[in-house]
N, C-alpha and C positions, 0 to 999 in steps of 0.2 A: 621157530626160533631157535629154541637148544639147538639144529646144528653146529647156528652160528657162532654161539657165544664156549667155543671149547680154548682151553688152554692157551691149545694154537696157535687159533686164527687171534686172542688175546694178548698172545707173544710180538706175533706180529704188525698186531696197535699200536702197543708200543717202540718201535721202532718210530709207528709215522707220526707218535706226538711227542720223538726225541730229536728233530729235529727241529723243529723251530725253533726250539733252546739250545741246540751247539750252533746252529746260525749267527746268534746271535752270540757265544761262549767265543766262534774261531772269528766273526767281524771286530766284536767291540775286539782283539787280541788286546786288550789290557794289561797284557804281567803271566804272571805264575798261576796266582788262583784262580781267572779266566784262562788257563789252557789244564789245567790238573781238571776243570768242570769240564770242561769241552772233550779232554782225554777217556775221562771217568766214563759222559754219556755217549764217546766212537763205546768205550768196550764191553758198559752196558747192552745198547740197544747188538755190537758182537755180537755179545751172547744168546741175547734171544732168539739168534737167528740158527747160531746155532746144538739151540736147545727145542721149538718151537716143531726143526721135521724131525725133528728122532719124538718126540714128543705124543704129534700125529702119526708120527704110523707106529711104536710099541703103545699105545691108547686108541691105535684103532679109527681115528679120528682125523683120517682126509677129508676135507671139502674139497669141493670146487671151490667157491671161496678162496680157502687158503693158495690152491691151487698159482689162482691169477695177481692175487694180493702181497704171499713171500718173499717174489718174485721184484713185483713193481716198489715193496719196501726194500728190498735188498741196491736197486738197482738208484731210488735215489738219495741212500742213508748214504752211498763208495761218492755219490753223486755229488752233490753237497758237497764232502770232505775235500772233496779233490777240484773241486773252484774254487772255494774258500780257504785252501793253502796257494792258488798261483799269489793274489796279492801281496800274501804274506812275503814271498821266495821260496818253498819251500817245496812243491809240486812242478816242475816245470810245464808249461799251455802246452807241447805239445802233448811229450807224454799224454796226461792227464784226457787228452779230445780225442788220442788213435780210442784211450782204455774208450770213452764215452762214445764212440765209435762204434766201436766192435758191440760195446754193449746195448747201442742204441737198432745194430740193424740183426744182437740177433735174438732180439725180443721179437724185431717183427718177423722177422725169419721161424725162428716157432709160433708167432698167431699165423701167418701166411699155413703152414704145418699144423694148427691144433683145427682152422678149418676147414683141413683136407682128410680132416680125425687120423692125421696121425700125433702122433704125442709122443718128442724126443726129450728123456729124462736125462738131467742132467749128468752126467761126466764123471767118471775120477777124476777127471785130466781139469772137465773148470769143476771143482768142489775144489783143487786144491791152485788155478786159481784167483780164486773167491779168500783165501783165508792167505793166501799169499799178500792180493788187497788189504785184508784189513790189516796181519800185520804189520804194513810198512803202510796204511794212516794211521794207524795207532801209535808209531813212530815218532809220523813225521807231526803229531799233532799233538807228541806230548811237549811241552814247557823245555827249551834249554837250561841249567844250571840244577835245576831237582838233583838229578844226581852226577855226579863230578866227568863227566862226556860227553866234550864239546863237541865228536864228531858226530851226533846225537846224528844230526837231522841228515848229512849223506849218510850213514848208514841207509835212514831212510828214505832216502835218495835213491840206491842198489837197488834195494827189495822192491821198490816203488822200481825200475828197471826190468828186472827179473819179474813181476808179474805181470810189466807191456809181454816179453815175452809168451807169458802163461799165457796169458792175453785173446794173444795174436794166433801162435798153436790153438789152443782150443775153443776158438771163432773160422777157423779151416777145418775141424775137427766136429766140428758142428756143420761147415757148410756141406762137408764132404757124405756126413749119417740123413742129408737131407739131402740128397739131390734126384733123388722121387720124386719132392714138389714141383720140383722146376717140370720135369720131363714129361710129354703128355703120354698118353699112349698110343698115338701116331711116334713118339722118339726114339718108343721104348725096342 
């Protein structure tokens, strides 16, 4: 029990706990205060993602549960924000679909690899992809009118397109690095 209740796992769990509230405030889209609350919730969840892995490695508290739940929490958080931004007109549906499709495909690929005993750690490219997604989503969630920058959401969309490019490139990188999973002994 002690092994499960580590600080990194609790930080990961907090991301899951934030998601329903993020959904509520993004769905409500009631104005500046709701937007600021949604932004703070999303940013706090992002910061826990940046902290949990670092703390787990530093304290040597890497757990199987953490390896499973951390990427799942990240993907659900990003999916929540992307999907909720579509009806608000802040994120193009096709871009959101492509990002989510890549995330699902790579998650499946990593699952197949893991069942074959192959563990593929996140690459630097994958980390850049995640950070660019987080930045884009923070900018797109932030309400207009709080700071004097009328083109804030246009900037967020540009960052989201950069994130899409990194998402596709890092997805291809995963497939290339895991090609041995798809090869049988007779192919080798």
